[in-house]
N, C-alpha and C positions, 0 to 999 in steps of 0.2 A: 405260447403262454403270453399273458398280458399283464406285466407288472405295473405298479403305479407310475414310474417314470415314463413308460410307454403311453399310458393313458394321457398324461399331461402333455407329452410331445404331440399327440394326435389331436388335442383339443384346440379349437379356434375360438378364442375369447370374443372375437368380434361377432361371430355368427352363433356361438353356443353349440356348434356341431363338432363331431369327430370325423377325422379323415385319416385312414390308415393306408391309403393307396400307395403312398410313397415307399412303404416298407417293401413292396413287391415289384418295384419297377424293373429290377435287373434279373429276377427269376421268372417273370412272366414269359419272356421268350423261350425259356427252358420248358415251361409248362405247355406252351403253345404247340410243341412238337408231339405231345402225348395225346392219346385218345381218352385217357381218364387220369385224373390227379386226385389222390386221397391224402388227407391230413388228419392229425390228431388235434382236436379242439380241446385244449386243457384249461377251459374257463367256462363257467356259466355265462350266458349272454342275454341281454335284454332286461335285466332287473336292476333298477336303481336302488341305492347309490352304487355307482361303479367303483370298483376297488381292485387293488392288486393283492400281493401276498399279505397274509396267509390264506385269506378266503376271497377268491377272485370273483369278479363280475365285470363283464365288458359290454360296451354298447353294441347294438346291431351293426354299426358301421364296420366293425371288425369282420363280420361274416360277409358283408357287402364287398369289402376289399378282397377277401379271399376268393369270392366268386368271380369278381372282375379279373383277378389274376389267373383264373383258370381252374381253381380247386372246385371240384364238383361233388366230392364226397367227404364228409367229416365224421370221424369216429369220436364218440363222446363218453365212452366208459373209461374213466381214469380216476385217480385219487382225489381230484377236485370236483367231481361230478355233483357232489352233494353240498358244495360250499354254501349255496344259497337255498338249501333245503328244497322242499317240494316246489315252491314257486319258481326257484331258479331252474330246476329241471324242466318244468313245463314251459317257462319263458324261452329257454334255449330252443326247445323243439318248435315252439311257435315261430320263432325267428327263422329257423332253418326251413320250415315248411313255407313260410311267407316268401322266402327268397328262392324257393325250389332247389334247395341243396339237399342231396341225399344224405341220410344220417343213419347211424347204427350204434347200439351199445346201451342207450338209455331210452326209456319209454314212459308214456303217461300212465299206463296200466298194463295188466297182464294180457288183456285182449289185444292191445296194440303190439305188445312184445311177440305174441304168438303169430300175429299176421305179418310182422316185419322180420321174422327170423326164418331163414337168413334174409339179408338184404340182397335182392337180385337187381343187378344193373346191366342193361344191354350196352355193350361197348363195341362199336364197329362190327356188329354181327356176331360178337362173342358174348355169351351169357356168363357174367361174373357173379359169383356168390360170395358174400362177405359176412364175417362174424367178428365180434369185438368183446373183449373181457378185460377186467382190471383186478389186480390183487386185493384192492380195498378202496375205502373212501375216507382215509385219514381219521378213522374212528367214528365218523358220523354215521348214524343209522340211515338206511335208505327209507325215505318217508313213504308211507302207504298213501295211495295205491301205486305210486311210481315204481319203476323197476330199473336197476342198474345191473348189468351183467357182471357177475363176479367169477373169478377163476375157480372152477370146480370141475375136476376131471370127468365125473360122471355126466354132468350137465353139458359140458363141451362135447363129449362123445355123442350124447343124444342130439345135440344141435347139428353136429357134423352129419350124422345119419339122416336127419331131416333135410339138410341142405343137399346131400348127395341124391336123395330121392327125387329132387327137382331137376336132376341131370344137368347141372351147370357145366360149362366148359372149363372153368377155372374156379378153384375154391381158395379163398384167402382168409386167414385168421389174424386179427390185430390184437396184440397183447400188451397191456400196461403192466410191467413186471420188472424184476431185477433190483439190484442195489444201486442207489444213487451215487453218482460220481465214480463208479467202478468201470475201468476201461475194458474189462473182460467179463463175459457172461458167467454167472455163478452156476453152481451145481443144479439148483432148482430150475433155472431157466433151461439148461441143457436137458434135464429130465423131462420137463413139460414139453419142450420142442420135440423130443423123440417120441413121446406119447402121441402128440398131435399128428406128426408125420406118419405114425403107425396107423392112424385112422384114414390115411389116404389124402392128406391135405397137401396141396401144391406149394403154398406160400405162407410164411409166417413173418409178420412185420412187428417189431417191438418198439416200445417207447417207455419212458420213465427214468432211466438212469441219468438223463441230462447230458450225457457224453456219448460219443459214438462207440459202438462195439462191433465185433466181427460180423461178417456176412459169410455164411456157409452155403455153398452151392454143390449139390450132390447129384450125380447121375446114376440111376439104377439101370444099368445096361440090360440086365436080364429081363426086366419088365418094361424097358423102353420108356422110363419116366425120369423126370427131374424134380428135385426138391430144393427150395431156397428158404433159408432162415436169416433174416436181418435182425440181430438181437437188439440193437438200438440205433436209431438214426440221429440221436442227439437233439439239441435245441434248435429247431428251425428258426424261431425268433423268440427272444426273451430279453430281460435286462440282466441276466447272469453274465458278468463280465470277466470272471476269473477263468483263465485258460485251464482246460480245453472246453469249458462250458460255453464259450463265446462263439463256437463254431459247430457245424453239423454237416449233414450230407443229404442230398436228394438221391433216392434210389430209383433208377430208371430201368424198367423191365421190358424185354423184348419177347413177346409171345408168338409162337408159331405152331403149326400142326406137325406132329411127328408122322412116321411112316404108317402108323395105325390109324391116323386121322384124328388123334386126340390132341388138344391144345396143351402146351407146356411152355416153361420158361426156356427159351433157346439161348438166352444170354442176359447179362445185366451190366449196368454201369453205375458207379457211385460218383456223384458230382459234389465235390467239397464246396461248402458255402460258409461264409463268415458274416456275423452281424456287425455292421459298422455303425457306431454311435458317434455323432459329431454335433457340434454347436454352430449354428449359423443364424444371423439376425436375432441374437439373444434367445434362440429357441433350439431345443435338442431335436435331432432327427435320427431315425433308424432306417437302415437299408440292409437288405440281405444280398450279399455280393457273391456270385459264383467266382471262386478264387482263381480258377484258370483264366478268367477274363480280366482279372485285375492284378495278377502277380507281376506283370511287367508295366504297371502303371502307378508307380509310387507317387507321381505328381497329382493323382486324383485325391489323395488324402490330405486333409488340412494339417495333420501332424505326421511326421515320419514315424513317430512312436506307434501310431495306429497301424500303419503299413507293416511295421515290424511284428506287431501282435498278430496280424493276419498271417504273415509268413510263418510265425512260430506254430500257429494252429495247423497250417498247411503241412509243415514237417511232421507234426504229430499224426495227422491224417495219413500221410504217406507211410509212416512207420507201422501204423495199425492196420492199414489196408493192403500192405504188400503181400504178394502171394506166399 
């Protein structure tokens, strides 16, 4: 997410340009170990005037920084997809296409939606199929002829069948769902996850609550299959500073072939991260810090209070993610 203070922090008044690259300095090495990195882009991009909450619009430089950091796929179906109406949806897709970043969830028209559903991404010899849906768009209608994938069980079932007909090695569904600021998935999330798993989906990745929620990893021994549901990864980056919204986690997946020759999740790791906001040279800066790399470096922080905030989030993460 890209709130107003983040926009102002990235703006260079001397050049009139934006630069978000510093946000990702410390997570780029994490991403460099992966064959594919996927994120949730919760702001329209490329349509002026740029703005933060409640109706977002970010400069293309945000996507440039994401790509430079290693993010190659961005899901765009979320409750802020229609913040800048039709022009915002189209401008976002134009920016993503111009930077050759894969995208899914929103479309210029029905024809494009049909041709890009599912999104197929070749990853190191593995064919990955991706689908993306949101619970809504903050009450704003989806402007014709653009399309935003909304959570609808029948439509999801049809899309999954269409995806499976293309014989992907792995099928992933990204869902914008759940209750904001709730540390546990609600009944509706669990029911929808069970429904989607029942359609034979390997992976479900969630966003929207703005805080981390559980990761369920199940092994179906009888059918030699695994299923993983990450209900919410939290705020990768935002200006939400109230704990535990100031932290999140990266989900790292290890895929391998099983004895039947099918690809599946052989294991996973959650990497806790915390957004460090600090002032230097009369300007605010944002950095996403992998907590494990900084938990023994209190001297890195300009104020001990910030280090303590990170460690409080880390304790919250450990309690929530413990087996």
